[in-house]
C-alpha positions as CSV (number, residue, x, y, z in Angstrom):
1,M,-1.1,-33.8,48.4
2,R,1.4,-36.5,46.0
3,R,-1.7,-38.1,45.4
4,L,-3.7,-35.2,44.0
5,F,-0.4,-34.3,41.7
6,Y,-0.2,-38.2,40.9
7,N,-3.8,-38.5,39.5
8,F,-3.7,-35.1,37.7
9,D,-0.3,-36.2,36.0
10,K,-2.1,-39.8,35.3
11,N,-5.0,-38.4,33.6
12,Y,-3.0,-35.1,31.6
13,K,-4.1,-36.4,28.2
14,D,-8.0,-35.7,29.6
15,W,-6.9,-32.4,30.9
16,Q,-5.2,-31.5,27.4
17,S,-8.0,-32.5,25.5
18,A,-10.0,-30.3,28.1
19,V,-8.0,-27.3,27.8
20,E,-7.5,-26.8,24.3
21,C,-11.6,-27.3,23.7
22,I,-12.0,-24.5,25.7
23,A,-9.6,-22.9,23.9
24,V,-10.9,-23.2,20.9
25,L,-14.6,-22.8,22.2
26,D,-13.0,-19.1,23.6
27,V,-12.1,-18.1,20.4
28,L,-15.1,-19.1,18.5
29,L,-16.9,-16.9,20.9
30,C,-14.6,-13.9,20.6
31,L,-15.0,-14.2,16.7
32,A,-19.2,-14.7,17.2
33,N,-19.2,-11.5,19.8
34,Y,-16.9,-9.4,17.5
35,S,-19.0,-10.8,14.2
36,R,-22.3,-9.9,16.2
37,G,-21.1,-6.5,17.7
38,G,-19.2,-4.7,15.2
39,D,-19.4,-0.9,14.6
40,G,-20.9,-0.6,11.1
41,P,-21.6,-3.1,8.7
42,M,-20.1,-6.7,9.0
43,C,-20.4,-9.0,6.1
44,R,-19.5,-12.9,5.8
45,P,-16.4,-13.3,3.7
46,V,-17.0,-15.2,-0.2
47,I,-14.0,-17.1,-0.7
48,L,-13.6,-19.1,-4.0
49,L,-11.5,-21.7,-5.2
50,P,-8.4,-20.5,-7.4
51,E,-9.2,-23.2,-9.9
52,D,-12.5,-21.6,-10.9
53,T,-11.2,-18.2,-11.0
54,P,-7.2,-16.3,-10.9
55,P,-6.4,-14.7,-7.4
56,F,-7.9,-11.3,-6.5
57,L,-8.9,-9.4,-3.2
58,E,-12.4,-7.3,-3.3
59,L,-13.1,-5.0,0.0
60,K,-15.3,-2.8,-0.6
61,G,-16.2,0.0,2.2
62,S,-13.8,-2.0,4.2
63,R,-12.6,-1.0,8.3
64,H,-9.8,-1.5,10.2
65,P,-10.6,-4.0,12.7
66,C,-8.8,-2.8,15.5
67,I,-9.6,1.1,15.0
68,T,-13.3,2.3,15.4
69,K,-12.4,6.2,15.9
70,T,-9.2,8.5,14.7
71,F,-7.0,10.0,16.8
72,F,-9.6,13.0,17.1
73,G,-12.7,10.8,17.7
74,D,-13.7,11.1,14.2
75,D,-15.4,7.7,12.7
76,F,-12.7,5.6,11.2
77,I,-13.1,6.3,6.6
78,P,-14.1,3.0,5.3
79,N,-12.2,2.5,1.7
80,D,-12.4,-0.5,-1.2
81,I,-9.5,-1.9,-1.9
82,L,-9.6,-4.2,-5.1
83,I,-6.8,-6.1,-6.2
84,G,-7.2,-8.4,-9.8
85,C,-11.0,-7.6,-9.9
86,E,-12.9,-7.0,-12.9
87,E,-13.3,-3.0,-12.0
88,E,-9.3,-2.5,-12.1
89,E,-8.8,-4.0,-15.6
90,Q,-6.0,-2.6,-17.4
91,E,-5.5,-2.4,-21.1
92,N,-2.8,-5.4,-20.7
93,G,-5.2,-7.5,-18.1
94,K,-6.7,-7.3,-14.5
95,A,-4.1,-5.2,-12.1
96,I,-3.2,-7.5,-9.8
97,V,-0.4,-4.8,-8.0
98,C,-2.1,-1.8,-6.8
99,L,0.7,1.3,-6.6
100,L,-0.1,3.7,-4.0
101,L,1.8,7.4,-5.0
102,D,1.5,8.2,-1.2
103,Q,1.6,11.7,0.2
104,I,0.2,11.2,3.8
105,W,2.7,9.7,6.2
106,G,1.1,6.3,7.9
107,A,-1.6,6.5,5.8
108,S,-0.2,4.0,3.5
109,L,0.5,1.7,6.8
110,R,-3.0,1.8,8.1
111,L,-4.5,0.7,4.5
112,Y,-2.2,-2.3,4.5
113,S,-2.9,-3.4,7.7
114,Q,-6.3,-3.3,7.5
115,A,-6.0,-5.0,4.1
116,G,-3.8,-8.1,5.6
117,L,-5.9,-8.6,8.7
118,L,-9.2,-8.7,6.9
119,A,-7.7,-11.2,4.8
120,V,-6.5,-13.3,7.5
121,M,-9.7,-12.8,9.4
122,A,-11.7,-14.1,6.3
123,Q,-9.8,-17.1,5.9
124,M,-10.3,-18.2,9.7
125,G,-14.2,-18.0,9.3
126,C,-15.0,-14.9,11.2
127,Y,-16.8,-11.8,9.6
128,V,-14.8,-8.7,8.6
129,P,-16.0,-5.4,9.0
130,A,-16.4,-4.2,5.7
131,E,-19.9,-4.4,3.2
132,V,-18.5,-6.9,0.3
133,C,-15.5,-9.3,0.8
134,R,-14.7,-11.6,-2.1
135,L,-11.0,-13.5,-2.4
136,T,-9.5,-16.5,-3.4
137,P,-7.1,-18.4,-0.2
138,I,-4.1,-16.6,0.5
139,D,-1.2,-19.0,1.0
140,R,1.2,-16.6,2.7
141,V,0.8,-12.9,3.9
142,F,4.4,-10.9,3.3
143,T,5.0,-7.6,4.6
144,R,7.8,-5.0,4.3
145,L,6.3,-2.1,6.5
146,G,8.4,0.2,8.5
147,A,11.9,0.9,9.2
148,S,14.5,-0.5,11.5
149,D,18.0,-1.7,11.5
150,R,19.8,-4.0,13.4
151,I,22.8,-2.1,14.9
152,M,24.4,-5.2,16.8
153,S,24.9,-6.7,13.0
154,G,26.1,-3.9,11.0
155,E,23.4,-4.0,9.0
156,S,21.5,-0.3,8.1
157,T,18.0,0.2,7.5
158,F,18.0,0.1,3.6
159,F,20.1,-3.3,3.9
160,V,17.4,-4.9,6.2
161,E,14.5,-3.6,3.9
162,L,16.3,-5.2,0.5
163,S,16.8,-8.3,2.6
164,E,13.4,-8.4,3.5
165,T,12.2,-8.1,0.1
166,A,14.9,-10.7,-1.0
167,S,12.7,-12.9,0.9
168,I,9.4,-11.8,-0.5
169,L,10.8,-12.4,-4.1
170,M,12.3,-15.9,-3.4
171,H,8.7,-17.4,-1.5
172,A,6.0,-15.7,-2.8
173,T,3.8,-17.4,-5.1
174,A,0.9,-16.6,-7.3
175,H,-1.5,-17.2,-4.4
176,S,0.5,-14.4,-1.8
177,L,-0.5,-10.8,-0.9
178,V,2.1,-8.7,-0.6
179,L,2.2,-5.9,1.3
180,V,5.2,-3.2,0.5
181,D,5.6,0.1,1.9
182,E,8.4,2.5,0.6
183,L,11.1,0.4,-0.7
184,G,14.3,2.1,-1.7
185,R,13.9,5.5,0.7
186,G,17.1,5.2,2.2
187,T,19.6,5.4,-1.1
188,A,19.8,8.0,-3.8
189,T,16.7,9.0,-5.7
190,F,17.1,7.3,-8.8
191,D,19.0,4.4,-7.4
192,G,15.7,3.9,-5.1
193,T,12.9,4.4,-8.1
194,A,14.9,2.0,-10.1
195,I,14.8,-0.9,-7.2
196,A,11.1,0.0,-6.5
197,N,10.9,-0.5,-10.2
198,A,12.4,-3.5,-10.6
199,V,10.8,-5.2,-7.4
200,V,7.2,-3.8,-8.7
201,K,7.8,-5.5,-12.6
202,E,8.7,-8.9,-10.5
203,L,5.9,-8.9,-8.2
204,A,3.7,-8.4,-11.2
205,E,5.2,-10.2,-14.5
206,T,7.1,-13.1,-13.1
207,I,5.1,-13.6,-9.8
208,K,2.1,-12.1,-10.5
209,C,0.9,-12.1,-7.0
210,R,-1.7,-9.7,-5.1
211,T,0.5,-6.8,-4.1
212,L,-0.4,-3.4,-2.7
213,F,3.2,-0.9,-2.7
214,S,3.2,2.4,-1.6
215,T,5.9,4.8,-2.9
216,H,6.9,8.4,-2.6
217,Y,8.5,8.5,-5.8
218,H,5.9,9.8,-8.1
219,I,8.2,9.6,-11.2
220,S,7.2,5.8,-10.6
221,R,3.6,6.8,-12.8
222,R,5.3,6.8,-15.8
223,L,7.5,3.7,-15.3
224,F,4.8,1.6,-14.2
225,S,2.3,2.4,-17.1
226,K,3.4,-0.6,-18.8
227,C,2.8,-3.2,-16.5
228,C,-0.3,-4.6,-15.1
229,C,-0.5,-1.7,-12.0
230,A,-3.7,0.2,-11.0
231,L,-2.5,3.8,-9.9
232,G,-4.1,5.2,-6.4
233,H,-3.9,7.9,-3.6
234,M,-5.5,9.0,-0.7
235,A,-7.4,12.0,-1.4
236,C,-6.9,15.3,-0.3
237,M,-8.8,18.9,-0.5
238,V,-6.6,21.8,-1.1
239,E,-7.6,25.6,-0.2
240,N,-6.1,28.8,-1.7
241,E,-3.6,26.2,-3.8
242,C,-0.8,28.8,-5.3
243,E,3.1,28.6,-5.7
244,D,4.0,29.7,-1.7
245,P,3.3,26.9,0.4
246,S,2.6,28.8,3.2
247,Q,-0.8,30.1,1.7
248,E,-2.2,26.2,1.2
249,T,-4.3,24.8,3.5
250,I,-4.5,21.1,3.0
251,T,-7.0,18.6,4.4
252,F,-6.4,15.0,4.2
253,L,-9.8,13.1,3.7
254,Y,-8.1,9.3,4.5
255,K,-9.9,8.1,1.1
256,F,-8.6,5.6,-0.8
257,I,-9.3,6.4,-4.6
258,K,-8.0,6.0,-7.8
259,G,-5.6,7.9,-10.0
260,A,-2.1,9.2,-9.3
261,C,-2.0,12.1,-7.1
262,P,-1.1,15.6,-8.1
263,K,2.0,16.3,-6.3
264,S,3.4,15.3,-2.4
265,Y,3.0,17.7,-0.2
266,G,6.0,17.7,1.6
267,F,6.1,21.5,2.6
268,N,2.5,21.6,4.2
269,A,4.2,18.5,6.6
270,A,7.3,20.6,7.2
271,R,4.7,23.5,8.2
272,L,2.8,21.0,10.6
273,A,6.0,19.8,12.0
274,N,6.6,23.7,13.0
275,L,10.0,23.9,10.5
276,P,11.1,28.0,10.4
277,E,9.1,29.4,7.3
278,E,12.3,30.9,6.1
279,V,13.8,27.0,5.9
280,I,10.3,26.1,4.1
281,Q,10.5,28.8,1.5
282,K,14.2,28.2,0.8
283,G,13.9,24.7,0.1
284,H,10.6,25.3,-1.8
285,R,12.5,27.5,-4.2
286,K,15.5,24.5,-4.6
287,A,12.4,22.3,-5.3
288,R,11.0,24.7,-8.6
289,E,14.3,24.7,-9.4
290,F,14.6,20.9,-9.4
291,E,11.6,20.4,-11.1
292,K,12.4,22.7,-13.6
293,M,15.6,21.4,-14.4
294,N,14.0,17.6,-14.7
295,Q,11.1,19.1,-16.6
296,S,14.2,20.4,-19.5
297,L,15.8,17.0,-19.3
298,R,12.3,15.6,-20.2
299,L,12.2,18.1,-23.2
300,F,15.6,17.3,-24.2
301,R,14.8,13.3,-24.4
302,E,11.5,13.9,-26.5
303,V,12.8,16.4,-28.8
304,C,16.2,13.6,-29.4
305,L,13.2,11.1,-29.8
306,A,11.3,13.0,-31.9
307,S,14.4,13.5,-34.5
308,E,15.6,9.9,-34.8
309,R,11.7,9.4,-36.1
310,S,11.1,9.8,-39.6
311,T,7.7,10.9,-39.1
312,V,6.4,12.6,-36.2
313,D,3.0,12.1,-35.0
314,A,0.2,14.1,-33.4
315,E,0.6,13.0,-30.1
316,A,4.3,13.3,-30.2
317,V,3.9,16.9,-30.7
318,H,1.3,17.1,-28.3
319,K,3.7,15.7,-25.7
320,L,6.3,18.4,-26.7
321,L,3.5,21.2,-26.5
322,T,2.8,20.0,-23.1
323,L,6.1,19.8,-21.8
324,I,7.0,23.5,-23.3
325,K,4.0,25.0,-21.4
326,E,5.3,23.4,-18.3
327,L,8.4,25.3,-18.4
């Protein structure tokens, strides 16, 4: 037995090389089997050199590599993810930041993990579950997803989120892929919105890296109108839309489309969670009060701005009339 171990140890370099070769072969066989046997369309990634084109990520008809069926047994719905592409070109240049105004809890996380995993798979040389996959090389994938605290270190959830965001801002480059979900939710609304706005502008205007950023702060669509951001949301179908949220029937389609969502259906989620109807109605009345208060402040601001101008153009008048109608 000692001689056996001695001979094995004497040739350990040969054994180590053999194990490494078998491990590489095992990975290549797994990638080949996945590329041949994936559910739905599979495509060969096209990677362009960054010297020839600015950083971009184009995924059309893409699906999650680990999820083929939904919780209810339905087929996984494919989505297009376009960052820095010609199709997403805005008035002030190509949109390198995709701002997801989320109204479906968990949908953005699946979309973000899908984008990150497909980018890694493409650079590994594996076929990806998509109709089209084109990108420039990504040096790092940064994520700020989920929510957790560090009780033993005395760090709250909000502090942990900011620490992770600070690390992203310090180390991300123009060739990075950044995935940020719900930044600023652990503090006051105005503070959270301001922090989210500042981080998005830093990523879009200074670092200029490909970014997927989700938020429930719908006021963000006005704040981000002047930077290179493309707005998107998960589509939904609303039946019996009315003032009373208890009468609405909402079907989430899990399809990522362009534009800002009309509103966040938080009261529908509350109803699905079986909150008492009386509590939901009280909350809805209070939400209407907050909305009217916000609209009144916006109207007052626009009137003050119009009074300071020497002449009032037609666009300003139209904006004032729109705000008055909303009241």
